[in-house]
N, C-alpha and C positions, 0 to 999 in steps of 0.2 A: 798725754801724761796721766797716769793713774792718780786718783784722789787718795788722800791719806786713809779714808774709810775703806776704800777698795783694797788698798795694800794691807791694812790691818785685817780685813776679812780673809784675804788670801793667806796671810801668815797664820791666822787662827785655824783655818781649815788644814793647813800643812801640819800644824801642831797636833790637831786631833788625829790626823792620819798617822803621825809618828807614834802617838800613844797606842792607836789601834794596832800598828805593826808590832809593838812590844807585847801587847796582850796576845796577839796571834802567835808570835814566836814562842812565848813562854808556855802558852796553852798547848801548842803542838809538841814542844819539847817534853812536856809532862804526859803526852799521849792522851789528852783530853779532847773530847768533842765539844762543840759549842753548847750542846744540850747538857753535857756533864758539868761544864763550867757554870752554866746558868743555874743548875741545880745547887752546886756548891756555894754560889754567890747569892742565892735566893733572888734571882732575876729571871727574866724570860729569855729564851733563845734569841728572840728578836732584838732585845736590848743588847745582848752580847754581840750579835751580828752588826748592829749599828755602831757599837763601840769599836769593833775591829776594823770596820770600813772607814771610821772617822766621819760618818755621816751626821752624827749628832754629838753634842757635848754631853759629858757624863756629870750627873749630880755627884757631889762630894761623897755622899754615903754609898752610891753605887761604885764609884772608883775604889773606895776603901774595901767594899765587899769583894770586888774582883781581885784586888791586891792580896787580901787575906786568903781567898780561895786558891790563888796561884802561889802563895807563900813568898811573895816579894813585897817590897815597900812601895808606897805610893810615889816616893821619890824616884824609884826606878821606872815606874810606868810613866811619870811625867817628864823625866829628864834623861832616862837611860843610864843614870849613874847608880852604881851599887853602893849602898851605905856601908859604914864601918861594921855595923852589926851583921849585915848580910855577908860581907867579906870574911868576917871572923867565922861565921857558920860554914862557909865554903871551905875555908882553910882547915877547920876542925874535921869536916867530912873527908878531906884529902888526907889529913894526918891519920884518921881512923883507918882509911884504906891502906895507907903506907905501912901501918903497924902490922898488917897481915902479910906483907911481902917479905921474901928472903933478900939477902944482900945483893944478889945478882939482879933481881927484879928492881930493887931500889936504885941500882946503878943505871939501869935502862931508863927509869923514870927521870932520874937526875939529868941524863943526857938529853932527853926529850924536852925537859923544861929549859935547859940551856939553849937548845936549838930554837925553841919557841921565842924566848927572850931576844935572841940574836935576830930572828926574823922580824920581830916587832920593831927593833931598833932600826933595821934597814928599811922597813916599810911601815911607818907609824899609822898609816891610814887603815891598817888591818886590825889595830887594837880596838877593844870594845869602848 
């Protein structure tokens, strides 16, 4: 039977790996290399690499620097949850894009959204 300390250590390592996965996912979605993210966050590439692999814990100021460089909240990096402010920014970007579409294109987008929502209701494990 594992001791409480061993279990806590495993949970902490898992937590660090989850943070690292979110950093990697966001960085790659933005088309950034580790070097570019390091430059934007005023860190070294090695620090970014450690963070992405979950090998080491991040100091609070480094976590904040990475979040700012990726334009996400620390809440997102820590929990995977999008804040209300981030959600409003996303919705605003979507609205700006929709404003550029004609009625037929808007109808297609509407149907895609309905299908997406229906798919998430049928398979909740796929939602973010």
